[in-house]
C-alpha positions in Angstrom: 0.0 0.0 0.0 1.3 3.4 -0.9 1.8 6.0 1.8 0.7 9.5 1.0 2.6 12.4 2.4 1.2 15.9 1.8 3.2 19.1 1.9 2.9 22.8 1.4 4.9 24.5 -1.4 7.3 27.3 -1.7 7.4 29.9 -4.4 10.0 29.9 -7.1 9.2 33.0 -9.1 6.8 35.9 -9.1 4.4 37.1 -12.0 3.1 40.6 -11.7 -0.3 41.5 -13.3 -0.2 43.9 -16.1 -1.8 47.4 -16.1 -5.5 47.4 -16.7 -8.3 49.8 -16.2 -9.3 47.9 -13.1 -7.2 47.9 -9.9 -4.4 45.4 -10.3 -4.9 42.0 -8.6 -2.4 40.9 -6.0 0.6 39.3 -7.6 0.6 35.5 -7.9 3.6 33.2 -7.5 4.5 30.1 -9.4 4.7 27.0 -7.3 6.5 23.8 -8.3 5.3 20.6 -6.7 6.9 17.1 -7.0 5.2 13.7 -6.6 8.0 11.1 -6.0 7.2 7.4 -6.4 9.9 5.2 -4.7 10.8 1.7 -5.6 9.3 0.3 -2.4 5.8 1.7 -3.2 6.1 4.8 -1.0 4.9 8.1 -2.5 6.3 11.5 -1.3 4.6 14.8 -2.2 6.3 18.1 -1.5 8.5 21.0 -2.6 11.7 20.1 -4.5 14.8 21.7 -3.0 16.5 21.6 -6.4 15.1 24.0 -9.0 16.6 22.1 -11.9 17.7 18.7 -13.0 21.1 18.4 -14.8 21.7 15.7 -17.3 24.6 14.3 -19.3 23.8 13.6 -23.0 26.2 12.5 -25.7 26.2 15.9 -27.3 25.4 18.4 -24.5 24.9 18.6 -20.7 21.7 20.6 -20.2 20.3 21.8 -16.9 16.6 21.6 -17.2 14.4 23.8 -14.9 11.9 21.7 -12.9 9.0 23.9 -13.9 9.5 22.8 -17.6 9.4 19.1 -16.7 6.2 17.1 -16.6 7.6 13.7 -15.7 11.0 12.3 -14.9 11.3 8.5 -15.2 14.3 6.7 -13.8 15.7 3.4 -15.2 17.9 1.4 -12.9 20.9 -0.9 -13.8 22.2 0.9 -15.7 20.9 4.2 -14.3 19.4 6.5 -16.9 16.7 9.2 -16.8 14.1 10.3 -19.3 12.5 13.7 -19.0 9.1 14.4 -20.6 8.6 18.2 -20.8 5.4 20.2 -20.9 5.9 21.2 -24.5 6.1 17.6 -25.6 9.9 17.3 -25.8 11.5 14.1 -24.6 15.1 13.9 -23.3 17.0 10.7 -22.3 20.4 10.5 -20.9 22.6 10.0 -17.8 21.5 11.8 -14.5 23.5 14.7 -13.2 22.2 14.2 -9.7 22.5 11.4 -7.1 19.6 12.3 -4.9 16.4 14.4 -4.9 15.8 16.4 -1.7 12.4 17.8 -1.0 10.4 19.4 1.8 7.4 17.4 3.0 5.0 17.6 5.9 7.5 15.5 7.8 10.4 17.8 7.1 13.3 17.5 4.6 13.7 14.1 3.0 16.4 13.1 0.6 15.7 9.9 -1.3 18.6 8.6 -3.4 18.1 8.5 -7.1 18.5 4.7 -6.9 15.4 4.6 -4.7 13.2 6.6 -7.1 11.1 5.2 -10.0 9.3 8.3 -11.1 9.0 12.0 -10.3 5.9 14.0 -11.6 6.1 17.8 -11.5 3.3 20.3 -11.6 3.3 24.1 -11.6 0.5 26.1 -10.1 0.1 29.6 -8.7 -0.8 31.1 -5.4 -2.9 34.2 -4.8 -6.6 34.8 -5.6 -8.3 33.4 -8.6 -9.3 36.0 -11.3 -12.8 37.4 -10.8 -13.8 36.9 -14.4 -15.4 39.4 -16.8 -19.2 38.6 -16.7 -22.0 41.0 -16.2 -23.3 39.7 -12.8 -21.2 40.3 -9.7 -21.7 37.7 -7.0 -19.6 36.3 -4.1 -16.4 37.9 -5.4 -16.7 36.8 -9.0 -18.2 38.1 -12.2 -20.6 35.6 -13.8 -21.8 35.3 -17.4 -25.4 34.3 -17.8 -26.5 32.2 -20.8 -29.8 31.1 -22.2 -32.1 32.2 -19.4 -32.1 35.3 -17.3 -30.5 35.3 -13.9 -30.6 37.7 -11.0 -29.1 38.1 -7.5 -32.1 37.8 -5.1 -31.4 38.1 -1.4 -28.3 35.9 -1.0 -28.7 33.7 -4.1 -27.7 33.9 -7.7 -30.7 32.3 -9.3 -32.0 31.4 -12.8 -35.3 32.9 -13.9 -38.0 31.1 -15.9 -37.6 33.3 -18.9 -35.3 33.1 -22.0 -32.5 35.7 -22.2 -33.3 38.7 -24.3 -32.2 38.1 -27.9 -31.4 34.4 -27.5 -33.0 31.8 -29.7 -34.1 29.5 -26.9 -35.5 26.0 -27.4 -34.9 22.4 -28.7 -35.4 23.7 -32.2 -33.3 26.8 -31.4 -29.8 27.2 -30.2 -30.0 25.4 -26.9 -31.8 24.8 -23.6 -30.7 25.0 -19.9 -29.9 27.9 -17.7 -26.1 28.4 -17.3 -23.8 30.7 -15.4 -20.0 30.6 -15.7 -16.8 32.4 -14.9 -13.2 32.0 -16.0 -13.9 30.0 -19.1 -10.5 29.2 -20.8 -8.5 31.1 -18.1 -5.2 29.3 -17.5 -5.1 30.6 -13.9 -7.8 28.1 -13.0 -5.6 25.0 -12.7 -5.7 23.5 -9.2 -8.6 24.8 -7.2 -11.3 24.1 -4.6 -14.9 25.4 -5.0 -17.5 25.3 -2.3 -21.1 26.4 -2.8 -24.7 25.8 -1.7 -26.4 24.4 -4.8 -30.1 23.7 -5.5 -32.2 22.5 -8.4 -35.6 23.8 -7.7 -37.4 22.2 -10.7 -39.6 23.3 -13.6 -41.6 26.4 -13.3 -45.0 26.0 -15.0 -44.6 29.5 -16.5 -41.6 28.3 -18.4 -42.1 24.8 -19.7 -42.2 25.0 -23.5 -41.4 21.4 -24.0 -43.7 19.8 -21.4 -41.2 18.5 -18.9 -42.7 16.6 -15.9 -42.8 18.7 -12.7 -40.5 16.2 -11.0 -37.6 16.7 -13.5 -34.5 18.2 -11.9 -30.8 18.0 -12.9 -27.7 20.1 -12.8 -24.1 19.9 -14.0 -21.1 21.5 -12.4 -18.5 22.1 -15.1 -14.9 22.6 -14.1 -11.7 23.1 -15.9 -13.9 24.6 -18.6 -11.4 25.1 -21.4 -14.0 26.2 -24.0 -17.8 26.6 -24.1 -20.5 28.4 -26.1 -23.9 29.7 -25.4 -25.3 28.1 -28.6 -25.0 24.3 -28.8 -24.7 24.7 -32.6 -21.4 26.7 -32.4 -17.9 25.3 -32.7 -15.6 24.9 -30.9 -17.9 23.2 -28.5 -17.6 22.5 -24.8 -14.4 21.1 -23.5 -14.5 20.5 -19.7 -15.0 18.1 -16.8 -18.6 17.8 -15.6 -20.1 16.6 -12.4 -23.7 15.7 -13.2 -26.4 15.4 -10.4 -30.0 14.1 -10.8 -32.9 14.4 -8.4 -32.9 10.6 -7.9 -29.5 10.8 -6.3 -27.5 9.5 -9.2 -24.3 11.2 -10.2 -21.4 11.0 -12.7 -18.0 12.7 -13.5 -17.1 12.8 -17.1 -14.5 14.4 -19.3 -15.6 15.8 -22.7 -13.9 17.5 -25.6 -15.4 19.8 -28.3 -19.1 18.8 -27.8 -21.7 20.5 -29.9 -24.4 19.9 -32.6 -23.2 20.0 -36.2 -26.4 21.7 -37.4 -27.1 25.4 -38.1 -29.9 25.4 -35.6 -31.7 23.0 -33.2 -30.6 19.8 -31.6 -29.2 17.3 -34.0 -26.0 15.6 -35.3 -24.4 15.7 -31.9 -20.6 15.6 -32.1 -17.7 15.3 -29.6 -14.0 14.7 -30.2 -13.8 12.5 -27.2 -15.5 11.6 -23.9 -14.9 9.4 -21.0 -16.7 8.6 -17.7 -14.4 8.7 -14.7 -16.8 7.7 -12.0 -20.6 7.3 -11.4 -22.8 6.3 -8.5 -26.2 6.6 -6.8 -27.6 7.3 -3.4 -27.0 11.1 -2.9 -29.7 12.8 -0.8 -30.4 16.0 -2.7 -32.5 18.7 -1.1 -34.6 20.5 -3.8 -35.8 23.2 -1.4 -32.9 24.2 0.8 -30.1 22.9 -1.5 -26.9 21.1 -0.5 -23.4 22.1 0.3 -21.0 21.0 -2.5 -17.2 20.9 -2.2 -15.1 20.0 -5.3 -11.3 19.9 -5.5 -9.3 19.5 -8.7 -5.6 19.0 -8.0 -3.6 17.8 -11.0 -5.4 14.7 -12.2 -7.0 14.1 -8.8 -10.7 15.0 -8.4 -12.5 14.8 -5.1 -16.1 15.8 -4.3 -18.1 16.1 -1.0 -21.9 16.6 -0.5 -22.9 18.1 2.9 -19.4 17.2 4.3 -19.5 13.6 3.1 -17.0 12.5 0.4 -18.6 10.6 -2.4 -16.1 10.8 -5.2 -12.3 10.4 -5.3 -10.9 9.7 -8.7 -7.8 10.2 -10.9 -7.9 11.0 -14.6 -4.9 9.1 -15.9 -5.5 10.7 -19.4 -5.5 14.3 -18.2 -2.3 15.1 -20.2 -3.5 13.6 -23.5 -4.4 16.1 -26.1 -7.8 15.6 -27.8 -8.9 18.1 -30.5 -5.7 20.0 -29.5 -6.8 20.5 -25.9 -6.1 19.1 -22.5 -8.2 19.5 -19.3 -5.4 21.1 -17.4 -7.0 24.5 -16.8 -10.2 26.5 -17.1 -13.0 28.1 -15.2 -16.2 26.9 -13.6 -19.8 26.8 -14.7 -23.3 25.6 -13.5 -25.8 24.3 -16.0 -29.3 23.2 -15.0 -30.9 20.6 -17.2 -33.3 21.8 -19.8 -35.9 24.0 -18.0 -35.0 22.9 -14.5 -34.4 26.1 -12.5 -31.9 26.5 -9.6 -29.5 28.7 -7.6 -26.1 28.9 -5.9 -25.3 30.6 -2.6 -22.2 31.2 -0.5 -19.9 30.4 -3.4 -16.1 30.4 -2.9 -13.1 29.4 -5.0 -9.5 29.1 -3.9 -6.3 27.9 -5.4 -4.7 24.7 -4.2 
């Protein structure tokens, strides 16, 4: 059984925000994290104390910054290392180090290279997440409203049973389902935690053009939203992870790439460049009046979700780094989409970097 050791990270460089018409956001700092898998099955997670890995090749002896490396694989007897970089380059040669010291929650540890099978690096940033550029200010972020109208009422950001002005709503139009989002395509949204009260209140009789049963309720929390469109007929389509919840307590976590309808208008010829289900289950107790407290964490390829303080999903996406339709699911914002004409709201929303 692998032992998991968690650690906090130190900053290795500072990025200052450029001048804008708005007050500058606090500067963020790049953070390098290392996940070290040892030959005995132990896993160490922490801050590398070396900022680069030197190598010896037949033609040059490069010193490669850790922040450029995605994975370092070590071959033993004879000892060689292979570096896979974030830009797709692959470098193989002799190691220029004999050990790999890092700071963990247990203090400084220094495993020898002969004890290491693999090192996986990730680079994130500290500081607040960008607030977004939507038209609705709510709980510290600016949200974009699609398909139906939304308003802040008391302490909730809620959908209204009315199509957005100027939008061709409907199954024969350009799409259904109230949606709010922030940070779509923003590379700052890499590793983060969101928490919110979330409710799917159901179908309002005043806005039920397609005759949904009154009991119908569903909602999807989209995260790492790389791309999305208001119209389901517009390309490029949605590329994102999605946590889907239904009133019967069933749920699923999926990854989808470039999903849209290949018709000029209306639902039809659905297309996606790729999709996979990471996890699914049943048995959630969803409150359609008071809502439930959702907590979702996306850290690298690790996704964890809680409902009302109880964890119900803990998965890893081993294909996170694969490019599909030219995109990976490494970074992007957050969105909430209620199914068809099912209305709903969020309250007490927060998002923080991890």
